[in-house]
C-alpha positions in Angstrom: 0.0 0.0 0.0 1.3 3.5 -0.9 2.7 5.5 1.9 0.9 8.8 2.6 3.2 11.7 3.0 2.3 14.8 5.1 4.4 18.0 5.2 4.3 21.5 6.6 3.8 24.6 4.6 7.1 25.8 6.3 8.9 23.5 3.8 8.5 26.5 1.4 7.6 24.3 -1.5 4.9 25.8 -3.9 1.3 24.7 -3.5 1.6 23.1 -6.9 4.3 20.7 -5.6 2.0 19.4 -2.9 -0.8 18.9 -5.4 1.2 17.3 -8.2 3.1 14.9 -5.8 0.2 13.8 -3.6 1.7 15.3 -0.5 -0.8 16.3 2.1 -0.2 20.0 3.0 -0.5 20.9 6.6 -0.6 24.7 6.6 0.8 26.8 9.5 -1.1 30.0 10.2 -0.4 33.7 9.6 -2.2 36.5 11.5 -2.3 40.0 10.1 -4.4 42.5 12.1 -7.5 40.5 13.0 -7.3 38.2 10.0 -6.1 34.6 10.2 -4.7 32.9 7.0 -3.6 29.4 6.2 -0.1 29.5 4.6 -0.3 28.7 0.9 -4.0 28.0 1.0 -5.5 31.4 1.8 -2.4 33.6 1.6 0.3 33.5 -1.1 3.9 34.3 -0.2 4.0 37.3 -2.5 0.9 38.8 -0.8 2.6 38.5 2.6 5.6 40.5 1.2 3.2 43.2 0.0 1.6 43.4 3.4 5.0 43.7 5.1 6.1 46.5 2.7 2.8 48.3 3.5 3.8 48.3 7.2 2.0 45.3 8.5 3.7 43.1 11.1 2.4 39.5 10.7 2.5 36.9 13.4 2.3 33.1 13.1 1.0 30.1 14.8 1.4 26.4 14.5 -0.8 24.0 12.5 -4.4 23.6 13.7 -4.8 20.6 16.1 -8.3 20.1 14.7 -6.9 19.7 11.2 -4.2 17.3 12.4 -6.9 15.2 14.1 -9.0 15.1 11.0 -6.1 14.1 8.8 -4.7 11.5 11.2 -8.2 10.0 11.7 -8.7 9.8 7.9 -5.3 8.0 7.6 -6.2 5.5 10.3 -9.6 4.8 8.6 -7.8 4.2 5.3 -5.4 1.7 6.7 -2.5 3.4 4.8 0.9 3.9 6.4 1.9 7.5 6.8 4.9 9.7 7.4 4.8 13.4 8.6 7.8 15.7 8.5 7.0 18.9 10.5 9.5 21.7 10.8 12.0 21.8 13.6 10.5 21.2 17.1 12.9 24.0 18.3 11.1 26.5 16.1 7.5 25.5 16.3 5.2 23.6 18.6 3.7 21.7 15.6 5.8 18.6 16.2 4.8 18.2 19.8 1.1 18.9 18.9 1.3 16.3 16.1 2.7 13.7 18.5 0.0 14.4 21.1 -2.8 14.3 18.5 -1.4 11.1 17.0 -1.6 9.4 20.5 -5.2 10.7 20.9 -6.2 9.2 17.5 -4.6 5.9 18.5 -6.9 5.6 21.5 -9.8 5.2 19.1 -7.8 3.7 16.2 -5.0 1.7 17.7 -3.8 0.5 14.2 -2.9 4.0 13.1 0.4 3.6 11.3 2.0 7.1 11.3 5.6 8.0 11.9 6.3 11.7 12.8 9.9 12.8 12.2 11.2 15.9 13.8 12.4 17.8 10.7 15.1 19.8 12.6 14.9 22.0 9.4 13.0 24.9 8.1 12.2 26.5 4.7 13.8 24.6 1.7 16.0 22.6 4.1 12.8 20.9 5.0 11.6 21.1 1.4 14.6 19.1 0.2 13.8 16.4 2.7 10.2 16.3 1.5 11.4 16.0 -2.1 13.6 13.0 -1.1 10.6 11.4 0.6 8.5 11.8 -2.5 11.2 10.3 -4.7 11.7 7.3 -2.3 8.0 6.6 -2.2 7.7 6.7 -6.0 10.7 4.3 -6.2 8.9 1.8 -3.9 11.3 2.1 -1.0 10.1 0.4 2.3 8.8 2.6 5.1 11.8 1.7 7.2 14.3 2.7 4.5 12.5 6.0 3.9 12.4 6.8 7.6 16.1 6.0 8.0 17.1 8.2 5.0 14.9 11.1 6.0 16.2 11.1 9.6 19.8 11.1 8.3 19.0 14.0 6.0 17.3 16.0 8.8 20.4 15.5 11.0 22.8 16.6 8.2 21.0 19.4 6.4 23.0 22.6 6.5 21.2 26.0 6.6 23.1 29.2 5.8 21.1 32.3 5.7 21.0 36.0 6.1 18.3 38.7 6.4 18.0 42.1 4.8 16.4 43.8 7.8 17.7 43.0 11.2 14.5 44.3 12.8 12.7 41.1 11.9 15.2 39.0 13.9 15.0 41.5 16.8 11.2 41.2 16.9 11.5 37.5 17.0 13.9 37.6 19.9 16.9 36.3 17.8 18.8 39.6 18.1 18.9 42.5 20.5 17.2 45.7 19.2 20.4 47.7 19.8 22.4 45.3 17.6 19.7 45.5 14.9 19.8 49.3 15.0 23.6 49.5 14.8 23.8 46.7 12.2 21.4 48.6 10.0 23.4 51.8 10.3 26.7 50.1 9.4 25.3 47.8 6.7 26.3 44.8 8.8 24.5 41.6 8.0 24.2 38.5 10.2 25.1 35.1 8.9 23.2 32.3 10.7 22.7 28.6 10.5 20.6 25.9 12.2 22.2 23.7 14.8 20.2 20.9 16.4 17.1 22.5 15.1 17.8 26.0 16.6 18.8 29.2 14.9 22.4 30.1 15.8 24.3 33.2 14.6 27.7 32.4 13.1 29.2 35.9 12.4 28.4 39.4 11.2 29.7 40.7 7.9 29.7 44.1 6.3 28.4 44.3 2.8 26.4 42.0 0.6 29.2 40.8 -1.7 31.4 39.7 1.1 28.5 38.0 2.8 27.6 35.9 -0.3 31.2 35.0 -0.8 31.5 33.9 2.8 28.3 31.8 2.5 29.8 29.9 -0.5 33.1 29.5 1.3 31.3 27.9 4.1 29.5 25.6 1.7 32.9 24.3 0.5 34.0 23.8 4.1 30.8 22.0 5.2 29.3 20.3 2.2 29.9 16.9 0.6 29.6 16.1 -3.1 28.3 19.5 -3.9 28.6 18.8 -7.6 25.9 16.0 -7.5 23.6 16.8 -4.6 20.5 19.0 -5.0 21.1 22.5 -3.6 18.2 24.5 -2.2 18.1 28.3 -2.5 15.2 30.2 -1.0 14.8 34.0 -1.1 12.6 36.7 0.4 11.3 38.1 -2.9 14.8 38.7 -4.4 15.0 36.2 -7.2 17.8 38.2 -8.8 20.2 37.6 -5.9 19.1 33.9 -5.7 20.0 33.4 -9.4 23.3 35.2 -8.9 24.2 32.9 -6.0 23.1 29.9 -8.2 25.5 30.9 -10.9 28.4 31.4 -8.4 27.8 27.9 -6.9 27.6 26.4 -10.4 31.0 28.0 -11.3 32.6 27.0 -8.1 31.5 23.4 -7.6 30.0 22.4 -11.0 26.6 21.8 -9.2 24.0 20.5 -11.6 20.8 20.3 -9.5 19.2 23.3 -7.8 15.8 24.0 -6.3 15.0 27.7 -6.0 11.8 29.1 -4.4 10.3 32.0 -2.7 10.3 31.9 1.1 6.7 31.2 2.2 4.5 33.4 4.3 5.2 31.8 7.7 9.0 31.9 7.5 8.9 35.3 5.8 6.9 36.7 8.8 10.0 36.1 10.9 12.8 36.8 8.4 11.3 39.5 6.2 11.9 40.5 2.5 15.4 40.2 1.2 16.3 37.1 3.1 18.6 34.6 1.4 19.2 31.0 2.4 21.2 28.1 1.2 20.6 24.4 2.0 22.8 21.4 1.4 23.9 18.2 3.0 27.1 17.9 5.0 27.0 14.1 4.9 25.5 11.6 2.6 22.3 9.9 3.9 23.1 6.4 5.1 
């Protein structure tokens, strides 16, 4: 029986990807003024950027427990095995809620066959893991093999990213407001990564060109087989910079496979327009 795959909207894959590959979308939620939106379903990423540029300050919340209960109950009734890959448990409560809801559904349907994997990733870091899951399912891999591969990828997915406006990180508690103010004055940009599912600053760099070069230098230090693995590039409505970085990576490493996409509404609410992020594996999945 075919494995049913569930994934968060925070994987920053387009809605068409979920639809075309039979992946069940679990939308996180965006709140603007008194309105609530379901990421990808009732708000498009580009609309969120327009709202931010018009002075709105969006907030976010995890996936709806009611939706999770409906989807997990439907899975139990179908008898299908399922895999759900939510974003990092360190960045959202969705993983913990999904685990709790799964246990509740099992009380009524003890045969529920659902494995929930802590993604430890966000944005296209999570998206690349979802894409691997889709390919493994299509190729007929066993559930055990898929879970083993996905857990390895989640453990070894590198995230390197920077933001255009430090105020977004300051609002989210990732940076002091004083640092954000001074950084903006001096054109200093933070370089961050994800470590054990948490956002961690690496260093601050003055100037965009130096920053991009440093990101690619770190790719060389940390990545494996960069020529042949798929590299993810996500951007906060700045496709021009994303394509420039793609060209630089191609020239440096001979990389052949890329996946480039706009950062979705939930992640963009915390990172803001102009964000740039790179995703790649630092170890081959075992």
